[in-house]
N, CA, C and O atoms as a GROMACS GRO file, in nm:
protein
  264
    1UNK      N    1  -0.412   0.042  -1.195
    1UNK     CA    2  -0.472  -0.082  -1.154
    1UNK      C    3  -0.489  -0.079  -1.002
    1UNK      O    4  -0.398  -0.041  -0.929
    2UNK      N    5  -0.606  -0.117  -0.957
    2UNK     CA    6  -0.634  -0.121  -0.814
    2UNK      C    7  -0.616  -0.263  -0.763
    2UNK      O    8  -0.671  -0.358  -0.819
    3UNK      N    9  -0.538  -0.277  -0.658
    3UNK     CA   10  -0.518  -0.408  -0.595
    3UNK      C   11  -0.609  -0.419  -0.474
    3UNK      O   12  -0.617  -0.327  -0.393
    4UNK      N   13  -0.676  -0.533  -0.462
    4UNK     CA   14  -0.758  -0.563  -0.346
    4UNK      C   15  -0.728  -0.705  -0.303
    4UNK      O   16  -0.723  -0.796  -0.385
    5UNK      N   17  -0.707  -0.722  -0.174
    5UNK     CA   18  -0.681  -0.855  -0.118
    5UNK      C   19  -0.803  -0.895  -0.036
    5UNK      O   20  -0.849  -0.819   0.049
    6UNK      N   21  -0.854  -1.014  -0.063
    6UNK     CA   22  -0.976  -1.061   0.002
    6UNK      C   23  -0.947  -1.183   0.088
    6UNK      O   24  -0.872  -1.272   0.048
    7UNK      N   25  -1.008  -1.186   0.206
    7UNK     CA   26  -1.002  -1.300   0.295
    7UNK      C   27  -1.143  -1.357   0.302
    7UNK      O   28  -1.239  -1.283   0.324
    8UNK      N   29  -1.156  -1.487   0.284
    8UNK     CA   30  -1.286  -1.553   0.300
    8UNK      C   31  -1.272  -1.660   0.407
    8UNK      O   32  -1.173  -1.733   0.411
    9UNK      N   33  -1.373  -1.669   0.493
    9UNK     CA   34  -1.370  -1.768   0.600
    9UNK      C   35  -1.508  -1.824   0.627
    9UNK      O   36  -1.609  -1.775   0.576
   10UNK      N   37  -1.510  -1.930   0.708
   10UNK     CA   38  -1.636  -1.994   0.744
   10UNK      C   39  -1.712  -1.918   0.852
   10UNK      O   40  -1.834  -1.930   0.863
   11UNK      N   41  -1.638  -1.837   0.932
   11UNK     CA   42  -1.705  -1.760   1.036
   11UNK      C   43  -1.631  -1.628   1.058
   11UNK      O   44  -1.525  -1.605   1.000
   12UNK      N   45  -1.688  -1.543   1.142
   12UNK     CA   46  -1.630  -1.410   1.165
   12UNK      C   47  -1.490  -1.417   1.225
   12UNK      O   48  -1.402  -1.341   1.184
   13UNK      N   49  -1.469  -1.506   1.320
   13UNK     CA   50  -1.338  -1.516   1.387
   13UNK      C   51  -1.229  -1.558   1.289
   13UNK      O   52  -1.119  -1.502   1.290
   14UNK      N   53  -1.258  -1.656   1.205
   14UNK     CA   54  -1.160  -1.703   1.108
   14UNK      C   55  -1.127  -1.593   1.007
   14UNK      O   56  -1.010  -1.574   0.970
   15UNK      N   57  -1.228  -1.520   0.962
   15UNK     CA   58  -1.206  -1.412   0.866
   15UNK      C   59  -1.128  -1.297   0.930
   15UNK      O   60  -1.040  -1.240   0.866
   16UNK      N   61  -1.159  -1.264   1.054
   16UNK     CA   62  -1.087  -1.158   1.125
   16UNK      C   63  -0.940  -1.196   1.143
   16UNK      O   64  -0.853  -1.110   1.132
   17UNK      N   65  -0.913  -1.322   1.170
   17UNK     CA   66  -0.773  -1.367   1.185
   17UNK      C   67  -0.698  -1.352   1.053
   17UNK      O   68  -0.583  -1.308   1.052
   18UNK      N   69  -0.762  -1.387   0.943
   18UNK     CA   70  -0.699  -1.369   0.812
   18UNK      C   71  -0.676  -1.224   0.780
   18UNK      O   72  -0.572  -1.189   0.723
   19UNK      N   73  -0.770  -1.138   0.814
   19UNK     CA   74  -0.754  -0.994   0.791
   19UNK      C   75  -0.638  -0.939   0.873
   19UNK      O   76  -0.563  -0.855   0.824
   20UNK      N   77  -0.623  -0.985   0.997
   20UNK     CA   78  -0.510  -0.940   1.080
   20UNK      C   79  -0.378  -0.974   1.014
   20UNK      O   80  -0.283  -0.896   1.024
   21UNK      N   81  -0.369  -1.089   0.947
   21UNK     CA   82  -0.246  -1.124   0.876
   21UNK      C   83  -0.216  -1.024   0.765
   21UNK      O   84  -0.101  -0.983   0.747
   22UNK      N   85  -0.320  -0.984   0.691
   22UNK     CA   86  -0.300  -0.884   0.585
   22UNK      C   87  -0.254  -0.750   0.643
   22UNK      O   88  -0.170  -0.683   0.584
   23UNK      N   89  -0.310  -0.712   0.757
   23UNK     CA   90  -0.273  -0.585   0.818
   23UNK      C   91  -0.129  -0.586   0.867
   23UNK      O   92  -0.063  -0.483   0.865
   24UNK      N   93  -0.079  -0.703   0.910
   24UNK     CA   94   0.062  -0.711   0.953
   24UNK      C   95   0.157  -0.694   0.835
   24UNK      O   96   0.275  -0.664   0.855
   25UNK      N   97   0.108  -0.712   0.714
   25UNK     CA   98   0.190  -0.694   0.593
   25UNK      C   99   0.189  -0.549   0.545
   25UNK      O  100   0.250  -0.517   0.443
   26UNK      N  101   0.119  -0.462   0.618
   26UNK     CA  102   0.117  -0.320   0.584
   26UNK      C  103  -0.002  -0.277   0.501
   26UNK      O  104  -0.007  -0.164   0.454
   27UNK      N  105  -0.097  -0.366   0.482
   27UNK     CA  106  -0.218  -0.328   0.409
   27UNK      C  107  -0.312  -0.253   0.502
   27UNK      O  108  -0.296  -0.258   0.624
   28UNK      N  109  -0.411  -0.185   0.446
   28UNK     CA  110  -0.511  -0.118   0.529
   28UNK      C  111  -0.649  -0.177   0.501
   28UNK      O  112  -0.681  -0.212   0.388
   29UNK      N  113  -0.728  -0.188   0.606
   29UNK     CA  114  -0.860  -0.250   0.598
   29UNK      C  115  -0.956  -0.159   0.521
   29UNK      O  116  -0.963  -0.039   0.548
   30UNK      N  117  -1.031  -0.218   0.425
   30UNK     CA  118  -1.135  -0.144   0.355
   30UNK      C  119  -1.272  -0.204   0.378
   30UNK      O  120  -1.373  -0.135   0.364
   31UNK      N  121  -1.278  -0.332   0.414
   31UNK     CA  122  -1.406  -0.398   0.443
   31UNK      C  123  -1.383  -0.489   0.563
   31UNK      O  124  -1.309  -0.587   0.553
   32UNK      N  125  -1.446  -0.459   0.676
   32UNK     CA  126  -1.431  -0.547   0.793
   32UNK      C  127  -1.501  -0.680   0.766
   32UNK      O  128  -1.577  -0.691   0.670
   33UNK      N  129  -1.477  -0.781   0.848
   33UNK     CA  130  -1.545  -0.909   0.828
   33UNK      C  131  -1.696  -0.890   0.816
   33UNK      O  132  -1.760  -0.831   0.904
   34UNK      N  133  -1.752  -0.940   0.706
   34UNK     CA  134  -1.893  -0.921   0.673
   34UNK      C  135  -1.956  -1.054   0.638
   34UNK      O  136  -1.898  -1.133   0.563
   35UNK      N  137  -2.074  -1.080   0.691
   35UNK     CA  138  -2.148  -1.203   0.661
   35UNK      C  139  -2.204  -1.192   0.520
   35UNK      O  140  -2.278  -1.098   0.489
   36UNK      N  141  -2.168  -1.286   0.434
   36UNK     CA  142  -2.213  -1.282   0.296
   36UNK      C  143  -2.345  -1.358   0.277
   36UNK      O  144  -2.372  -1.409   0.168
   37UNK      N  145  -2.426  -1.365   0.380
   37UNK     CA  146  -2.561  -1.423   0.380
   37UNK      C  147  -2.561  -1.564   0.320
   37UNK      O  148  -2.611  -1.587   0.210
   38UNK      N  149  -2.505  -1.656   0.394
   38UNK     CA  150  -2.506  -1.796   0.354
   38UNK      C  151  -2.387  -1.840   0.272
   38UNK      O  152  -2.371  -1.959   0.246
   39UNK      N  153  -2.303  -1.747   0.231
   39UNK     CA  154  -2.186  -1.781   0.150
   39UNK      C  155  -2.056  -1.763   0.227
   39UNK      O  156  -1.950  -1.745   0.166
   40UNK      N  157  -2.061  -1.766   0.358
   40UNK     CA  158  -1.942  -1.746   0.440
   40UNK      C  159  -1.920  -1.600   0.473
   40UNK      O  160  -2.010  -1.517   0.458
   41UNK      N  161  -1.799  -1.569   0.516
   41UNK     CA  162  -1.761  -1.435   0.557
   41UNK      C  163  -1.651  -1.384   0.466
   41UNK      O  164  -1.575  -1.462   0.409
   42UNK      N  165  -1.642  -1.250   0.451
   42UNK     CA  166  -1.541  -1.190   0.366
   42UNK      C  167  -1.492  -1.060   0.429
   42UNK      O  168  -1.568  -0.989   0.495
   43UNK      N  169  -1.363  -1.030   0.406
   43UNK     CA  170  -1.302  -0.903   0.446
   43UNK      C  171  -1.205  -0.863   0.336
   43UNK      O  172  -1.155  -0.948   0.262
   44UNK      N  173  -1.178  -0.733   0.325
   44UNK     CA  174  -1.085  -0.684   0.222
   44UNK      C  175  -0.985  -0.586   0.279
   44UNK      O  176  -1.010  -0.519   0.379
   45UNK      N  177  -0.869  -0.580   0.212
   45UNK     CA  178  -0.765  -0.484   0.246
   45UNK      C  179  -0.697  -0.440   0.117
   45UNK      O  180  -0.698  -0.512   0.017
   46UNK      N  181  -0.637  -0.322   0.120
   46UNK     CA  182  -0.566  -0.267   0.004
   46UNK      C  183  -0.430  -0.216   0.049
   46UNK      O  184  -0.410  -0.187   0.167
   47UNK      N  185  -0.335  -0.204  -0.046
   47UNK     CA  186  -0.204  -0.148  -0.010
   47UNK      C  187  -0.219  -0.002   0.033
   47UNK      O  188  -0.306   0.070  -0.016
   48UNK      N  189  -0.132   0.040   0.122
   48UNK     CA  190  -0.128   0.182   0.159
   48UNK      C  191  -0.061   0.256   0.044
   48UNK      O  192   0.043   0.212  -0.005
   49UNK      N  193  -0.119   0.366   0.001
   49UNK     CA  194  -0.063   0.440  -0.111
   49UNK      C  195   0.030   0.548  -0.059
   49UNK      O  196  -0.005   0.625   0.031
   50UNK      N  197   0.149   0.554  -0.116
   50UNK     CA  198   0.245   0.658  -0.083
   50UNK      C  199   0.291   0.722  -0.212
   50UNK      O  200   0.295   0.657  -0.316
   51UNK      N  201   0.326   0.847  -0.206
   51UNK     CA  202   0.372   0.918  -0.324
   51UNK      C  203   0.519   0.885  -0.347
   51UNK      O  204   0.600   0.893  -0.254
   52UNK      N  205   0.554   0.848  -0.469
   52UNK     CA  206   0.692   0.813  -0.504
   52UNK      C  207   0.775   0.940  -0.511
   52UNK      O  208   0.725   1.046  -0.549
   53UNK      N  209   0.904   0.931  -0.474
   53UNK     CA  210   0.992   1.047  -0.486
   53UNK      C  211   1.005   1.089  -0.632
   53UNK      O  212   0.989   1.007  -0.722
   54UNK      N  213   1.034   1.216  -0.656
   54UNK     CA  214   1.043   1.270  -0.792
   54UNK      C  215   1.148   1.198  -0.876
   54UNK      O  216   1.128   1.183  -0.996
   55UNK      N  217   1.259   1.152  -0.817
   55UNK     CA  218   1.363   1.087  -0.895
   55UNK      C  219   1.320   0.949  -0.947
   55UNK      O  220   1.387   0.892  -1.033
   56UNK      N  221   1.210   0.895  -0.897
   56UNK     CA  222   1.159   0.768  -0.946
   56UNK      C  223   1.061   0.786  -1.063
   56UNK      O  224   1.007   0.688  -1.114
   57UNK      N  225   1.038   0.910  -1.105
   57UNK     CA  226   0.946   0.938  -1.214
   57UNK      C  227   1.013   0.901  -1.347
   57UNK      O  228   1.111   0.964  -1.385
   58UNK      N  229   0.962   0.798  -1.419
   58UNK     CA  230   1.026   0.755  -1.542
   58UNK      C  231   1.015   0.856  -1.655
   58UNK      O  232   1.087   0.842  -1.754
   59UNK      N  233   0.931   0.957  -1.644
   59UNK     CA  234   0.915   1.055  -1.748
   59UNK      C  235   1.015   1.167  -1.742
   59UNK      O  236   1.015   1.253  -1.831
   60UNK      N  237   1.099   1.171  -1.641
   60UNK     CA  238   1.194   1.280  -1.625
   60UNK      C  239   1.336   1.228  -1.621
   60UNK      O  240   1.365   1.130  -1.552
   61UNK      N  241   1.421   1.290  -1.694
   61UNK     CA  242   1.562   1.254  -1.694
   61UNK      C  243   1.642   1.357  -1.616
   61UNK      O  244   1.585   1.451  -1.560
   62UNK      N  245   1.774   1.340  -1.610
   62UNK     CA  246   1.857   1.438  -1.539
   62UNK      C  247   1.855   1.573  -1.610
   62UNK      O  248   1.841   1.581  -1.732
   63UNK      N  249   1.869   1.677  -1.532
   63UNK     CA  250   1.868   1.813  -1.587
   63UNK      C  251   2.012   1.863  -1.594
   63UNK      O  252   2.085   1.856  -1.495
   64UNK      N  253   2.051   1.913  -1.710
   64UNK     CA  254   2.186   1.966  -1.727
   64UNK      C  255   2.177   2.119  -1.727
   64UNK      O  256   2.097   2.177  -1.800
   65UNK      N  257   2.261   2.181  -1.644
   65UNK     CA  258   2.263   2.327  -1.644
   65UNK      C  259   2.362   2.376  -1.748
   65UNK      O  260   2.461   2.308  -1.776
   66UNK      N  261   2.338   2.487  -1.804
   66UNK     CA  262   2.429   2.528  -1.910
   66UNK      C  263   2.437   2.669  -1.924
   66UNK      O  264   2.510   2.718  -2.010
   0.00000   0.00000   0.00000
């Protein structure tokens, strides 16, 4: 599942301020403030993707040597 966080504002400055809040939470910008041609402004951000450590893989259990 892909997560996308959207900020909508009445003008570029308001939308940019909302996007800055998302960036302070560790998200990364994917769409800078954009004029939606009469429907206000919009910007988007997504979570930063990191690879989980191998021990967090639910498909693998402990290995017993024998």
